[in-house]
DRENKEKOL-969735 format. One record per residue (C-alpha): x, y, z; residue number from 0; residue in three letters. Coordinates in steps of 0.001 Angstrom, whole numbers. Layout:
BEGIN
{x = X; y = Y; z = Z; seq = NUM; type = ALA} $
...
//
This chain:
BEGIN
{x = 162487; y = 80355; z = 86710; seq = 0; type = MET} $
{x = 162529; y = 77498; z = 89217; seq = 1; type = ILE} $
{x = 165616; y = 76530; z = 90437; seq = 2; type = LEU} $
{x = 166965; y = 72887; z = 89908; seq = 3; type = PRO} $
{x = 165795; y = 70229; z = 91911; seq = 4; type = THR} $
{x = 169035; y = 70184; z = 94047; seq = 5; type = LYS} $
{x = 168006; y = 73649; z = 95361; seq = 6; type = LYS} $
{x = 164971; y = 72216; z = 97094; seq = 7; type = VAL} $
{x = 165690; y = 71812; z = 100544; seq = 8; type = LEU} $
{x = 164279; y = 69888; z = 103433; seq = 9; type = GLY} $
{x = 162381; y = 68808; z = 105183; seq = 10; type = PRO} $
{x = 163833; y = 71486; z = 107743; seq = 11; type = CYS} $
{x = 162320; y = 72146; z = 111206; seq = 12; type = ALA} $
{x = 160214; y = 74731; z = 111590; seq = 13; type = CYS} $
{x = 158772; y = 75833; z = 115078; seq = 14; type = LEU} $
{x = 155205; y = 77322; z = 114504; seq = 15; type = CYS} $
{x = 154522; y = 79428; z = 117718; seq = 16; type = VAL} $
{x = 150865; y = 80186; z = 119009; seq = 17; type = CYS} $
{x = 148943; y = 80295; z = 115636; seq = 18; type = ALA} $
{x = 146602; y = 83248; z = 116641; seq = 19; type = THR} $
{x = 149410; y = 85416; z = 117475; seq = 20; type = SER} $
{x = 151586; y = 84423; z = 114240; seq = 21; type = LEU} $
{x = 148686; y = 85241; z = 112240; seq = 22; type = PHE} $
{x = 147688; y = 87886; z = 114381; seq = 23; type = GLY} $
{x = 150787; y = 89704; z = 113258; seq = 24; type = GLU} $
{x = 150239; y = 88832; z = 109348; seq = 25; type = ALA} $
{x = 146789; y = 90678; z = 109511; seq = 26; type = ASN} $
{x = 145699; y = 92832; z = 112411; seq = 27; type = SER} $
{x = 142034; y = 92209; z = 111666; seq = 28; type = ALA} $
{x = 139732; y = 89280; z = 113500; seq = 29; type = ALA} $
{x = 141122; y = 85761; z = 112813; seq = 30; type = PRO} $
{x = 139932; y = 84240; z = 109688; seq = 31; type = GLU} $
{x = 137707; y = 80844; z = 109804; seq = 32; type = PRO} $
{x = 139725; y = 78015; z = 109872; seq = 33; type = GLY} $
{x = 142748; y = 79706; z = 111823; seq = 34; type = ILE} $
{x = 143530; y = 77938; z = 114881; seq = 35; type = PRO} $
{x = 142819; y = 79501; z = 118448; seq = 36; type = ASP} $
{x = 145548; y = 80638; z = 120780; seq = 37; type = SER} $
{x = 145412; y = 77037; z = 122328; seq = 38; type = ALA} $
{x = 146726; y = 75315; z = 119159; seq = 39; type = THR} $
{x = 150505; y = 75188; z = 119448; seq = 40; type = ILE} $
{x = 152419; y = 72633; z = 117522; seq = 41; type = GLU} $
{x = 155772; y = 71682; z = 115850; seq = 42; type = THR} $
{x = 155762; y = 71441; z = 111985; seq = 43; type = GLU} $
{x = 158263; y = 70192; z = 109513; seq = 44; type = ARG} $
{x = 158534; y = 71811; z = 106188; seq = 45; type = PHE} $
{x = 160169; y = 71309; z = 102969; seq = 46; type = SER} $
{x = 161139; y = 74517; z = 101017; seq = 47; type = THR} $
{x = 161287; y = 75128; z = 97280; seq = 48; type = ALA} $
{x = 162826; y = 78360; z = 95812; seq = 49; type = ARG} $
{x = 162507; y = 80353; z = 92691; seq = 50; type = THR} $
{x = 164017; y = 83713; z = 91755; seq = 51; type = ASP} $
{x = 161542; y = 85722; z = 93896; seq = 52; type = PHE} $
{x = 159593; y = 82936; z = 95999; seq = 53; type = PHE} $
{x = 160433; y = 80681; z = 98853; seq = 54; type = GLU} $
{x = 157604; y = 78177; z = 99374; seq = 55; type = ILE} $
{x = 157290; y = 76162; z = 102577; seq = 56; type = SER} $
{x = 155018; y = 73119; z = 103022; seq = 57; type = ALA} $
{x = 154563; y = 70179; z = 104820; seq = 58; type = GLU} $
{x = 154795; y = 68067; z = 101737; seq = 59; type = ASP} $
{x = 157752; y = 68411; z = 99388; seq = 60; type = ALA} $
{x = 155505; y = 67557; z = 96334; seq = 61; type = GLN} $
{x = 153153; y = 70118; z = 97250; seq = 62; type = ILE} $
{x = 156195; y = 72786; z = 97742; seq = 63; type = ALA} $
{x = 157312; y = 71961; z = 94176; seq = 64; type = THR} $
{x = 153805; y = 72232; z = 92715; seq = 65; type = ARG} $
{x = 153415; y = 75525; z = 94092; seq = 66; type = ALA} $
{x = 156777; y = 76619; z = 93109; seq = 67; type = ALA} $
{x = 156126; y = 76257; z = 89629; seq = 68; type = GLU} $
{x = 152974; y = 77992; z = 89990; seq = 69; type = LEU} $
{x = 155148; y = 80818; z = 91709; seq = 70; type = ALA} $
{x = 157587; y = 80763; z = 88435; seq = 71; type = GLY} $
{x = 154754; y = 81506; z = 86194; seq = 72; type = GLU} $
{x = 153615; y = 84459; z = 88347; seq = 73; type = VAL} $
{x = 157071; y = 85975; z = 88631; seq = 74; type = GLU} $
{x = 157810; y = 85382; z = 84644; seq = 75; type = ASN} $
{x = 155130; y = 87949; z = 84219; seq = 76; type = TYR} $
{x = 156754; y = 90793; z = 86406; seq = 77; type = PHE} $
{x = 160007; y = 89797; z = 84701; seq = 78; type = LEU} $
{x = 158776; y = 90009; z = 80870; seq = 79; type = LYS} $
{x = 156758; y = 93146; z = 81629; seq = 80; type = HIS} $
{x = 159747; y = 95651; z = 82290; seq = 81; type = PRO} $
{x = 158054; y = 98761; z = 81359; seq = 82; type = ARG} $
{x = 155924; y = 98282; z = 84502; seq = 83; type = LEU} $
{x = 158188; y = 96507; z = 87103; seq = 84; type = TRP} $
{x = 161822; y = 96684; z = 86082; seq = 85; type = LYS} $
{x = 162560; y = 99517; z = 88639; seq = 86; type = ASN} $
{x = 160757; y = 97884; z = 91297; seq = 87; type = LEU} $
{x = 162270; y = 94241; z = 90924; seq = 88; type = LEU} $
{x = 164281; y = 93185; z = 94322; seq = 89; type = PRO} $
{x = 167817; y = 92021; z = 93897; seq = 90; type = PRO} $
{x = 167830; y = 88107; z = 93367; seq = 91; type = LEU} $
{x = 167304; y = 86162; z = 96640; seq = 92; type = GLY} $
{x = 165246; y = 89150; z = 98153; seq = 93; type = PHE} $
{x = 162045; y = 86626; z = 98090; seq = 94; type = ARG} $
{x = 158563; y = 86654; z = 98971; seq = 95; type = VAL} $
{x = 158155; y = 83865; z = 102020; seq = 96; type = HIS} $
{x = 155251; y = 81566; z = 101294; seq = 97; type = VAL} $
{x = 154099; y = 79105; z = 104101; seq = 98; type = GLU} $
{x = 151522; y = 76708; z = 102924; seq = 99; type = LEU} $
{x = 149391; y = 74610; z = 105469; seq = 100; type = PHE} $
{x = 147047; y = 71463; z = 105284; seq = 101; type = ARG} $
{x = 144364; y = 73435; z = 107319; seq = 102; type = ARG} $
{x = 141621; y = 75129; z = 105183; seq = 103; type = PRO} $
{x = 140681; y = 78816; z = 105541; seq = 104; type = GLY} $
{x = 144127; y = 80077; z = 106072; seq = 105; type = ILE} $
{x = 145220; y = 83476; z = 104466; seq = 106; type = PHE} $
{x = 147168; y = 86445; z = 105834; seq = 107; type = ALA} $
{x = 149686; y = 88721; z = 104054; seq = 108; type = LEU} $
{x = 152077; y = 91108; z = 105804; seq = 109; type = SER} $
{x = 155604; y = 92369; z = 105431; seq = 110; type = LYS} $
{x = 158730; y = 91496; z = 107871; seq = 111; type = THR} $
{x = 160693; y = 93933; z = 109393; seq = 112; type = GLU} $
{x = 163190; y = 93975; z = 106574; seq = 113; type = ASN} $
{x = 160377; y = 94553; z = 104044; seq = 114; type = GLY} $
{x = 159863; y = 91179; z = 102709; seq = 115; type = ARG} $
{x = 156285; y = 89837; z = 101855; seq = 116; type = ALA} $
{x = 155284; y = 86940; z = 103698; seq = 117; type = ARG} $
{x = 152030; y = 85010; z = 102986; seq = 118; type = ILE} $
{x = 150289; y = 82077; z = 104979; seq = 119; type = PHE} $
{x = 147989; y = 80047; z = 102766; seq = 120; type = LEU} $
{x = 145922; y = 76729; z = 102709; seq = 121; type = SER} $
{x = 147756; y = 74588; z = 100310; seq = 122; type = GLU} $
{x = 144634; y = 73509; z = 98256; seq = 123; type = ASN} $
{x = 146140; y = 72688; z = 94554; seq = 124; type = LEU} $
{x = 143828; y = 70089; z = 93832; seq = 125; type = SER} $
{x = 141462; y = 71744; z = 91515; seq = 126; type = THR} $
{x = 141894; y = 74422; z = 88587; seq = 127; type = PRO} $
{x = 139818; y = 76715; z = 90478; seq = 128; type = ALA} $
{x = 142052; y = 76318; z = 93544; seq = 129; type = ALA} $
{x = 145282; y = 76787; z = 91637; seq = 130; type = ARG} $
{x = 143951; y = 79994; z = 90239; seq = 131; type = GLU} $
{x = 143051; y = 81314; z = 93691; seq = 132; type = ASN} $
{x = 146492; y = 80566; z = 95145; seq = 133; type = THR} $
{x = 147796; y = 82038; z = 91694; seq = 134; type = ARG} $
{x = 146085; y = 85095; z = 92688; seq = 135; type = ARG} $
{x = 147524; y = 85192; z = 96152; seq = 136; type = HIS} $
{x = 151112; y = 84856; z = 94798; seq = 137; type = LEU} $
{x = 150318; y = 87747; z = 92383; seq = 138; type = ALA} $
{x = 149190; y = 89853; z = 95516; seq = 139; type = HIS} $
{x = 152068; y = 89145; z = 97561; seq = 140; type = ALA} $
{x = 154427; y = 89748; z = 94825; seq = 141; type = MET} $
{x = 152901; y = 93230; z = 94163; seq = 142; type = ILE} $
{x = 152768; y = 93724; z = 97896; seq = 143; type = PHE} $
{x = 156510; y = 92583; z = 97667; seq = 144; type = HIS} $
{x = 157495; y = 94983; z = 95063; seq = 145; type = LEU} $
{x = 155580; y = 98228; z = 96167; seq = 146; type = THR} $
{x = 155994; y = 100803; z = 99189; seq = 147; type = PRO} $
{x = 152307; y = 99716; z = 100256; seq = 148; type = VAL} $
{x = 152210; y = 99042; z = 103902; seq = 149; type = LYS} $
{x = 148577; y = 97519; z = 104080; seq = 150; type = ASN} $
{x = 148122; y = 94512; z = 101738; seq = 151; type = PRO} $
{x = 144387; y = 95510; z = 101611; seq = 152; type = ALA} $
{x = 145848; y = 98871; z = 99529; seq = 153; type = ASP} $
{x = 147167; y = 96649; z = 96835; seq = 154; type = VAL} $
{x = 144559; y = 97453; z = 93966; seq = 155; type = PRO} $
{x = 142316; y = 94399; z = 93301; seq = 156; type = ALA} $
{x = 142367; y = 95026; z = 89385; seq = 157; type = TRP} $
{x = 145956; y = 94906; z = 89278; seq = 158; type = LEU} $
{x = 146146; y = 91575; z = 90916; seq = 159; type = VAL} $
{x = 143670; y = 90081; z = 88953; seq = 160; type = TYR} $
{x = 145629; y = 91421; z = 85576; seq = 161; type = ALA} $
{x = 148856; y = 90173; z = 86875; seq = 162; type = ALA} $
{x = 147482; y = 86862; z = 87545; seq = 163; type = ALA} $
{x = 145402; y = 86455; z = 84325; seq = 164; type = GLU} $
{x = 149016; y = 87559; z = 82596; seq = 165; type = GLU} $
{x = 150894; y = 84900; z = 84573; seq = 166; type = SER} $
{x = 148154; y = 82407; z = 83461; seq = 167; type = ARG} $
{x = 148687; y = 83293; z = 79793; seq = 168; type = ILE} $
{x = 152202; y = 83489; z = 79836; seq = 169; type = GLY} $
{x = 154237; y = 83488; z = 76416; seq = 170; type = SER} $
{x = 152180; y = 80395; z = 74947; seq = 171; type = VAL} $
{x = 151136; y = 81785; z = 71358; seq = 172; type = PRO} $
{x = 147763; y = 79923; z = 71362; seq = 173; type = GLY} $
{x = 146839; y = 81435; z = 74840; seq = 174; type = ARG} $
{x = 147309; y = 84918; z = 73531; seq = 175; type = ARG} $
{x = 145703; y = 84542; z = 70387; seq = 176; type = ILE} $
{x = 142554; y = 82796; z = 72360; seq = 177; type = PHE} $
{x = 142616; y = 85823; z = 74535; seq = 178; type = LEU} $
{x = 142797; y = 88241; z = 71745; seq = 179; type = GLN} $
{x = 139922; y = 86689; z = 69904; seq = 180; type = LYS} $
{x = 137822; y = 86435; z = 73141; seq = 181; type = LYS} $
{x = 138569; y = 90070; z = 73959; seq = 182; type = SER} $
{x = 136899; y = 91406; z = 70607; seq = 183; type = LYS} $
{x = 133383; y = 90488; z = 71918; seq = 184; type = PHE} $
{x = 134047; y = 91858; z = 75277; seq = 185; type = ALA} $
{x = 132503; y = 95244; z = 75899; seq = 186; type = PRO} $
{x = 134561; y = 97988; z = 77717; seq = 187; type = PRO} $
{x = 133736; y = 98907; z = 81422; seq = 188; type = ILE} $
{x = 133917; y = 101720; z = 82864; seq = 189; type = SER} $
{x = 137627; y = 102684; z = 84322; seq = 190; type = PRO} $
{x = 136214; y = 103928; z = 87317; seq = 191; type = GLU} $
{x = 134510; y = 100531; z = 87745; seq = 192; type = LYS} $
{x = 137527; y = 98490; z = 87037; seq = 193; type = ILE} $
{x = 139887; y = 100755; z = 89662; seq = 194; type = LEU} $
{x = 137098; y = 100459; z = 92225; seq = 195; type = SER} $
{x = 135934; y = 96830; z = 91879; seq = 196; type = ALA} $
{x = 136377; y = 94051; z = 94862; seq = 197; type = THR} $
{x = 138201; y = 90802; z = 94445; seq = 198; type = ALA} $
{x = 134550; y = 89077; z = 94726; seq = 199; type = SER} $
{x = 133292; y = 91194; z = 91905; seq = 200; type = GLU} $
{x = 136439; y = 90118; z = 89708; seq = 201; type = PHE} $
{x = 135694; y = 86495; z = 90903; seq = 202; type = ASP} $
{x = 132160; y = 86476; z = 89294; seq = 203; type = SER} $
{x = 132635; y = 88831; z = 86322; seq = 204; type = ASN} $
{x = 135060; y = 87336; z = 83348; seq = 205; type = GLU} $
{x = 134733; y = 90493; z = 81430; seq = 206; type = ASN} $
{x = 135578; y = 92626; z = 84611; seq = 207; type = LEU} $
{x = 138626; y = 90574; z = 84600; seq = 208; type = ARG} $
{x = 139643; y = 91003; z = 80749; seq = 209; type = LEU} $
{x = 139156; y = 94827; z = 81067; seq = 210; type = ASN} $
{x = 141560; y = 94660; z = 84081; seq = 211; type = ALA} $
{x = 144150; y = 93036; z = 82105; seq = 212; type = LEU} $
{x = 144160; y = 95184; z = 79058; seq = 213; type = TRP} $
{x = 143904; y = 98193; z = 81305; seq = 214; type = PHE} $
{x = 147227; y = 97109; z = 82953; seq = 215; type = SER} $
{x = 148767; y = 96720; z = 79120; seq = 216; type = ARG} $
{x = 147630; y = 100504; z = 78450; seq = 217; type = ALA} $
{x = 149173; y = 102083; z = 81491; seq = 218; type = ILE} $
{x = 153151; y = 102993; z = 81641; seq = 219; type = SER} $
{x = 153041; y = 104094; z = 85315; seq = 220; type = GLU} $
{x = 151883; y = 102322; z = 88269; seq = 221; type = LEU} $
{x = 152426; y = 105039; z = 91216; seq = 222; type = ALA} $
{x = 149201; y = 106729; z = 90809; seq = 223; type = PRO} $
{x = 147172; y = 103365; z = 91585; seq = 224; type = PHE} $
{x = 148955; y = 103074; z = 94972; seq = 225; type = PHE} $
{x = 147696; y = 106329; z = 96472; seq = 226; type = SER} $
{x = 145031; y = 105982; z = 98888; seq = 227; type = LYS} $
{x = 144422; y = 109631; z = 98883; seq = 228; type = GLU} $
{x = 143599; y = 110057; z = 95123; seq = 229; type = LYS} $
{x = 139985; y = 109173; z = 93935; seq = 230; type = SER} $
{x = 139604; y = 106749; z = 90723; seq = 231; type = ALA} $
{x = 138954; y = 110311; z = 88770; seq = 232; type = GLU} $
{x = 142336; y = 111555; z = 90307; seq = 233; type = GLU} $
{x = 144255; y = 108372; z = 89257; seq = 234; type = GLN} $
{x = 143255; y = 108392; z = 85912; seq = 235; type = LEU} $
{x = 144134; y = 111863; z = 85362; seq = 236; type = LEU} $
{x = 147645; y = 111149; z = 86620; seq = 237; type = THR} $
{x = 148005; y = 107911; z = 84650; seq = 238; type = ALA} $
{x = 146996; y = 109398; z = 81328; seq = 239; type = PHE} $
{x = 147837; y = 113000; z = 81649; seq = 240; type = PRO} $
{x = 147586; y = 113533; z = 77758; seq = 241; type = GLN} $
{x = 144352; y = 111966; z = 77546; seq = 242; type = ALA} $
{x = 142216; y = 114445; z = 79436; seq = 243; type = PHE} $
{x = 141756; y = 118200; z = 79997; seq = 244; type = ASP} $
{x = 141339; y = 118497; z = 83755; seq = 245; type = GLU} $
{x = 138584; y = 121068; z = 83357; seq = 246; type = GLN} $
{x = 136443; y = 118790; z = 81307; seq = 247; type = LYS} $
{x = 136989; y = 115392; z = 82816; seq = 248; type = PHE} $
{x = 134023; y = 113488; z = 83713; seq = 249; type = ASP} $
{x = 132740; y = 109929; z = 83950; seq = 250; type = SER} $
{x = 131302; y = 110235; z = 80457; seq = 251; type = ALA} $
{x = 134620; y = 111394; z = 78985; seq = 252; type = ALA} $
{x = 136615; y = 108539; z = 80944; seq = 253; type = ALA} $
{x = 134255; y = 105858; z = 79613; seq = 254; type = ASN} $
{x = 134562; y = 107362; z = 76044; seq = 255; type = LYS} $
{x = 138750; y = 107232; z = 76478; seq = 256; type = PHE} $
{x = 138453; y = 103807; z = 77574; seq = 257; type = TRP} $
{x = 136204; y = 102370; z = 75045; seq = 258; type = ALA} $
{x = 138538; y = 103921; z = 72088; seq = 259; type = THR} $
{x = 141856; y = 102753; z = 73957; seq = 260; type = ARG} $
{x = 140453; y = 99216; z = 74419; seq = 261; type = PHE} $
{x = 139359; y = 98749; z = 71050; seq = 262; type = GLN} $
{x = 142789; y = 100095; z = 69799; seq = 263; type = SER} $
{x = 144677; y = 97588; z = 71998; seq = 264; type = LEU} $
{x = 142658; y = 94728; z = 70477; seq = 265; type = ILE} $
{x = 142933; y = 96015; z = 67350; seq = 266; type = ALA} $
{x = 146619; y = 95502; z = 67432; seq = 267; type = ASP} $
{x = 146547; y = 91832; z = 68221; seq = 268; type = ALA} $
{x = 146988; y = 89185; z = 65090; seq = 269; type = PRO} $
{x = 143246; y = 88778; z = 64567; seq = 270; type = SER} $
{x = 143750; y = 87130; z = 61316; seq = 271; type = GLY} $
{x = 144889; y = 84119; z = 63200; seq = 272; type = ILE} $
{x = 142597; y = 81088; z = 63777; seq = 273; type = ASP} $
{x = 141175; y = 79999; z = 67120; seq = 274; type = LEU} $
{x = 142723; y = 76430; z = 67640; seq = 275; type = PRO} $
{x = 139074; y = 75176; z = 66984; seq = 276; type = GLU} $
{x = 139047; y = 77030; z = 63548; seq = 277; type = GLU} $
{x = 142323; y = 75736; z = 62409; seq = 278; type = SER} $
{x = 141104; y = 71806; z = 63816; seq = 279; type = GLN} $
{x = 137933; y = 72102; z = 61408; seq = 280; type = ARG} $
{x = 140161; y = 73059; z = 58324; seq = 281; type = VAL} $
{x = 142823; y = 70305; z = 59146; seq = 282; type = PHE} $
{x = 140194; y = 67599; z = 59553; seq = 283; type = ASP} $
{x = 138264; y = 68691; z = 56252; seq = 284; type = ASP} $
{x = 141583; y = 68133; z = 54480; seq = 285; type = ALA} $
{x = 142072; y = 64853; z = 55883; seq = 286; type = LEU} $
{x = 139123; y = 63708; z = 53787; seq = 287; type = LEU} $
{x = 139191; y = 63584; z = 49954; seq = 288; type = VAL} $
{x = 136317; y = 63329; z = 47653; seq = 289; type = LEU} $
{x = 136812; y = 60345; z = 45424; seq = 290; type = VAL} $
{x = 134650; y = 58280; z = 43071; seq = 291; type = GLN} $
{x = 133923; y = 54892; z = 44135; seq = 292; type = LYS} $
{x = 131800; y = 52283; z = 42536; seq = 293; type = GLY} $
{x = 130159; y = 55224; z = 40309; seq = 294; type = GLY} $
{x = 129596; y = 57462; z = 43407; seq = 295; type = ASN} $
{x = 131103; y = 60209; z = 44989; seq = 296; type = GLU} $
{x = 132459; y = 59363; z = 48579; seq = 297; type = THR} $
{x = 135018; y = 60719; z = 51375; seq = 298; type = ARG} $
{x = 138120; y = 58671; z = 52200; seq = 299; type = LEU} $
{x = 140967; y = 59570; z = 54667; seq = 300; type = LEU} $
{x = 143873; y = 60632; z = 52483; seq = 301; type = ALA} $
{x = 145802; y = 57797; z = 54110; seq = 302; type = GLY} $
{x = 143311; y = 54944; z = 52731; seq = 303; type = ASP} $
{x = 144427; y = 56388; z = 49260; seq = 304; type = LEU} $
{x = 148083; y = 55361; z = 49375; seq = 305; type = VAL} $
{x = 147787; y = 52111; z = 47543; seq = 306; type = PRO} $
{x = 146091; y = 53981; z = 44512; seq = 307; type = PHE} $
{x = 148574; y = 57039; z = 44688; seq = 308; type = ARG} $
{x = 149613; y = 56644; z = 41115; seq = 309; type = LEU} $
{x = 146086; y = 56953; z = 39358; seq = 310; type = GLN} $
{x = 145781; y = 60491; z = 38028; seq = 311; type = PRO} $
{x = 142661; y = 61163; z = 39497; seq = 312; type = GLU} $
{x = 143674; y = 60650; z = 43236; seq = 313; type = ILE} $
{x = 147169; y = 62525; z = 42461; seq = 314; type = ARG} $
{x = 144815; y = 65304; z = 41202; seq = 315; type = GLU} $
{x = 142242; y = 65256; z = 44014; seq = 316; type = ALA} $
{x = 145502; y = 65205; z = 46901; seq = 317; type = LEU} $
{x = 147171; y = 68318; z = 44930; seq = 318; type = ALA} $
{x = 143748; y = 70094; z = 45397; seq = 319; type = GLU} $
{x = 143882; y = 69377; z = 49023; seq = 320; type = GLN} $
{x = 147580; y = 70535; z = 49203; seq = 321; type = LEU} $
{x = 146659; y = 73785; z = 47581; seq = 322; type = ALA} $
{x = 143680; y = 74346; z = 50105; seq = 323; type = ALA} $
{x = 145858; y = 73602; z = 53224; seq = 324; type = LEU} $
{x = 148558; y = 76226; z = 51956; seq = 325; type = SER} $
{x = 146379; y = 78718; z = 51498; seq = 326; type = ALA} $
{x = 145178; y = 78659; z = 54922; seq = 327; type = HIS} $
{x = 148850; y = 78069; z = 56260; seq = 328; type = PHE} $
{x = 149163; y = 81758; z = 57242; seq = 329; type = ARG} $
{x = 146167; y = 81821; z = 59409; seq = 330; type = LYS} $
{x = 146872; y = 78568; z = 61322; seq = 331; type = VAL} $
{x = 146793; y = 78496; z = 65086; seq = 332; type = ASN} $
{x = 150416; y = 77722; z = 66613; seq = 333; type = PRO} $
{x = 148748; y = 75009; z = 68510; seq = 334; type = VAL} $
{x = 148035; y = 73257; z = 65032; seq = 335; type = TRP} $
{x = 151453; y = 74314; z = 63195; seq = 336; type = HIS} $
{x = 153230; y = 70975; z = 63614; seq = 337; type = ASN} $
{x = 150154; y = 69224; z = 62640; seq = 338; type = ALA} $
{x = 149726; y = 71223; z = 59275; seq = 339; type = PHE} $
{x = 153563; y = 71029; z = 58448; seq = 340; type = ALA} $
{x = 153538; y = 67074; z = 58912; seq = 341; type = GLU} $
{x = 150225; y = 66741; z = 56850; seq = 342; type = TYR} $
{x = 151376; y = 69082; z = 54247; seq = 343; type = GLY} $
{x = 154575; y = 66997; z = 53876; seq = 344; type = LEU} $
{x = 152580; y = 63994; z = 53346; seq = 345; type = PHE} $
{x = 150495; y = 65888; z = 50506; seq = 346; type = LEU} $
{x = 153574; y = 66914; z = 48843; seq = 347; type = GLU} $
{x = 155218; y = 63561; z = 49075; seq = 348; type = MET} $
{x = 151914; y = 61866; z = 47932; seq = 349; type = PHE} $
{x = 152471; y = 62594; z = 44274; seq = 350; type = GLY} $
{x = 156142; y = 62059; z = 44152; seq = 351; type = ASN} $
{x = 156905; y = 58612; z = 42513; seq = 352; type = PRO} $
{x = 160134; y = 58689; z = 43712; seq = 353; type = ASP} $
{x = 159000; y = 58496; z = 47270; seq = 354; type = VAL} $
{x = 158285; y = 54907; z = 48251; seq = 355; type = ASP} $
{x = 155065; y = 53500; z = 49939; seq = 356; type = THR} $
{x = 156496; y = 52653; z = 53121; seq = 357; type = GLY} $
{x = 157816; y = 56193; z = 53695; seq = 358; type = THR} $
{x = 154609; y = 57635; z = 52553; seq = 359; type = LEU} $
{x = 152602; y = 55361; z = 55083; seq = 360; type = ASP} $
{x = 155160; y = 56284; z = 58105; seq = 361; type = ALA} $
{x = 154606; y = 60247; z = 57139; seq = 362; type = GLN} $
{x = 150763; y = 59823; z = 57253; seq = 363; type = TRP} $
{x = 151138; y = 58306; z = 60826; seq = 364; type = HIS} $
{x = 153497; y = 61318; z = 61505; seq = 365; type = LYS} $
{x = 150447; y = 63543; z = 60641; seq = 366; type = ALA} $
{x = 147877; y = 61682; z = 62683; seq = 367; type = VAL} $
{x = 150161; y = 61728; z = 65854; seq = 368; type = LEU} $
{x = 150623; y = 65536; z = 65415; seq = 369; type = ALA} $
{x = 146729; y = 65785; z = 65313; seq = 370; type = ARG} $
{x = 146235; y = 64115; z = 68563; seq = 371; type = ALA} $
{x = 149246; y = 66025; z = 70192; seq = 372; type = GLU} $
{x = 147297; y = 69295; z = 68823; seq = 373; type = ALA} $
{x = 144031; y = 68246; z = 70216; seq = 374; type = LEU} $
{x = 145777; y = 67724; z = 73916; seq = 375; type = ALA} $
{x = 147520; y = 71092; z = 73748; seq = 376; type = LEU} $
{x = 144271; y = 72538; z = 72534; seq = 377; type = GLN} $
{x = 142632; y = 71029; z = 75632; seq = 378; type = ARG} $
{x = 145162; y = 71821; z = 77968; seq = 379; type = ASP} $
{x = 144903; y = 75586; z = 76908; seq = 380; type = ILE} $
{x = 141046; y = 75883; z = 77144; seq = 381; type = ARG} $
{x = 141373; y = 74139; z = 80748; seq = 382; type = ALA} $
{x = 144045; y = 76906; z = 81470; seq = 383; type = ALA} $
{x = 141956; y = 80048; z = 80277; seq = 384; type = LEU} $
{x = 138459; y = 78802; z = 81141; seq = 385; type = GLU} $
{x = 138675; y = 76304; z = 84381; seq = 386; type = ASN} $
{x = 138566; y = 78778; z = 87233; seq = 387; type = ARG} $
//
């Protein structure tokens, strides 16, 4: 949860020492492209925004706030999955320190002497792909912050991507259903491949990301995956002790195990719920009513039939639309729930002579507005899940 606006500080003075030595402390490897050389010494002024487990500093207060919103989504994943993370969560106020810089190409992750994770990042949040890249860096930093791992490179890539995907989906019902429907067409990938895949492989392979997400949902203990000494085979044996007989374990057994577990996890999803596009088609079909006009059958919008509401054949046609809509209501995607409810009320009111025409017209416009809002939310969800 992002703290109230009054908690956002700044700007506060922050003296940046020799940039190469600063980033060298964060990452002992050769400097990344774009990180200033040792001749660059400058003083920067930063604004700071805080969430429960992140402290975000940036040269621009608006950027700090936007990044804090993203960090809030990331930390919500860790807070809402206590099975994995509850015993690892630090006390409130022990935060990951994030420094955002306008210069491109900056990334360094380290731990301070008191064990707090610290990450230096370029502040690019201008595109969906850039935001998702920042989200993954924040998830990486949070896992590094929570675990005894000393080298950020030893944080499993699959777990970083799974945590980032989970935070992106969040608790939005439409997003969860979209994920579950999509997963039904995703083939399972070898668990050894999931565990050993690199960040670049996850970037380019959506199916690998889906498998990583479901794999994280399948496990109950993270400790085996933070041991550098254990092979992928040994990690699986430790994480799923009841699934394997150590004497018979091999890659074929692991693949069979994961294929079965993967399908089992997806089967638990509410597969009877429509995708947003499916609910949209049902809704739009219900808006059009087949009527006789000039001796021919034609389809008209239900709202155009309000002046003829007392004609028996019109009332009967609208009653049929209500029955069809009601039959589909249990399958409606949550994104379209309000639109279905508003239009259903219009159809119920249509045949009631006690409801005046003005009230009925107003209800029609509420249904049309609810449709527009559903379309906007549908686009937002699609963008959140597909734009990388």
